Phi, psi and omega in degrees: 000135178289163178290166178275114184302309185298323181291319186284322182293339179249019182301136180267133177238130172287155174302145185250111178267151171204136170248126181235158183235186184296331182287327173296320180295318178293316180301318179299313181302315179296326184289343176250021170092002176291142181096009179295335167251088194294345178256005178286115184300329180294325178276331179297337178298341179256349190234358179233137191294336179287124180055038185295141173237147179279136174292137192305324185276007180297338177303339180293339184246000183266141177049049178263160178276009187074193182277072185294341180296342181279350179296120182303333182295337179288333184078006182284137172282081193292333181297331183258020177270134174236152177284119183266324182193164185209146172217154177213125174249128181258112181272323178220143178302137178292132173294161177289339176208140183189173169250130183240158167227132181239151177234126184245142174208152172274125184255338183198145172224124179249115179274113181275354177110158182303131181082355182245356176086183179219151176251131180236133180249130175238154177233137177228121179257135182246126183243146168291119186294337182272318184262341184081359181292139173283119183265317185203154175233124180250138173238135182231137171251125178252133175261103181270089189296333183261013189237021174294147184084024183283352178097002179280173178290155172281195180119193182224161174280169179305149183296140182285156176295131181275134178276147175300155181266358179274173176296149181300148176280336181203154179223140178221126176259129175228126182267130176279158179274152175303329180261019187300318181293325178293324175292316184293330179301334181295346176282350176120352177270099188260021177307119183295347176304335185263005182218327188262114181300328181291318177294320178299317179296321179296333179270000176097016180245145182280352175197166180302147182253163179281146175302139176301322180291336176287319175300316177302317180300321177294321178294318177297322176302313180299316181295314181295323180295312188274321189261347185220012177051039177065025178270105186290339182290344180272352184267113187250344179175161181213147172217148183196157172248139177269124184248341178198150180285157177249142175259132180307136183103346180283156175269132180254121179255116180255121177262134188231145175233126181257125175225097183064234181267011179245134173245113173276150180204160167217158184231136180243147167276110190299317185297332179252359183049050188233131177287123181250335172231135179219170178055036182276149177212132171245129176266127184248158171254136177072000000 
C-alpha cells in the first residue's frame, strides 16, 4: 500500500540538534576518499587536526534525522526507496567543530501513478546553534518506487541542469574502496541497503550499494581537486541527479565542463561504462 499523501506532506519534524568535533570532520573526509594521497598537504587540510577545514559537502551528513523513511508511521515502502537527486547550497563555510540545529520539511510530492512510484522533495536548513546563522541548505529528491498511487498531485520536479554538448574540459578518476559504504555509514546514514546483503537482495541488487551522497562526495572531491586545487572556500553549492547505483570498489570517472563560475559534471562507473550521476553543477567562487 502507498503512503498517505496528506499525512506525509504535513509531517511534523522536531528540530535536529548535533554537536560535532574535529574527529567527525576528519571521518567524513576519509569516507568520501579524501586522503588517498596521505602526504598531500592539500588533502591534509581535511584529514589532519592542525588547521583543519571541513570538506564542503559535509553538510549532507550533519544534523540529519537519520533514515527517517524507515519509520513505520510514514507508511513509506522504504526498501524500494532510491535517492533521486541532491542539492546543497553553502551560505557560510562549515566550522571544523560546532553545534548545529537543523529543520527538515517535506516540500513536494509528485504522484507518478500506481505502479510508477512517487517523487518526494525535502528541504533541510542547518543553523549555527550559537550564532543563529544559516550555514547550509540541503535539498533531496527521493524516488519512492513502491508508493505510486498515493493520492498526490501529478506533475514533475524542477528541470535538471543541462550539460554542455562539447567534449569535457577535464576528467578525474577516483576509485572507491570495497568497504566504502561501511565507512560512510559511520556518518550516521544507517540504511541497511548499504551494508546488509539480504536487504540489498530484497531491493533488487545483488550486493549492497554505495550511498548516493557518498557518490556525490567523490564527484565533489574530483571537482575540487581539478578545478580549485582543493580550496574549499571556492565551493559554493552543488546539485546533481542520481541515475544509477554504485557498487563499492568501482572507479568513478567525473567529466567536467567549466563555464565561468559554474562547473557542469557527470560521473560514470568505469567498470560498467554507466552514468551514475548526471546533470551535475558546482557553483564556484572566483
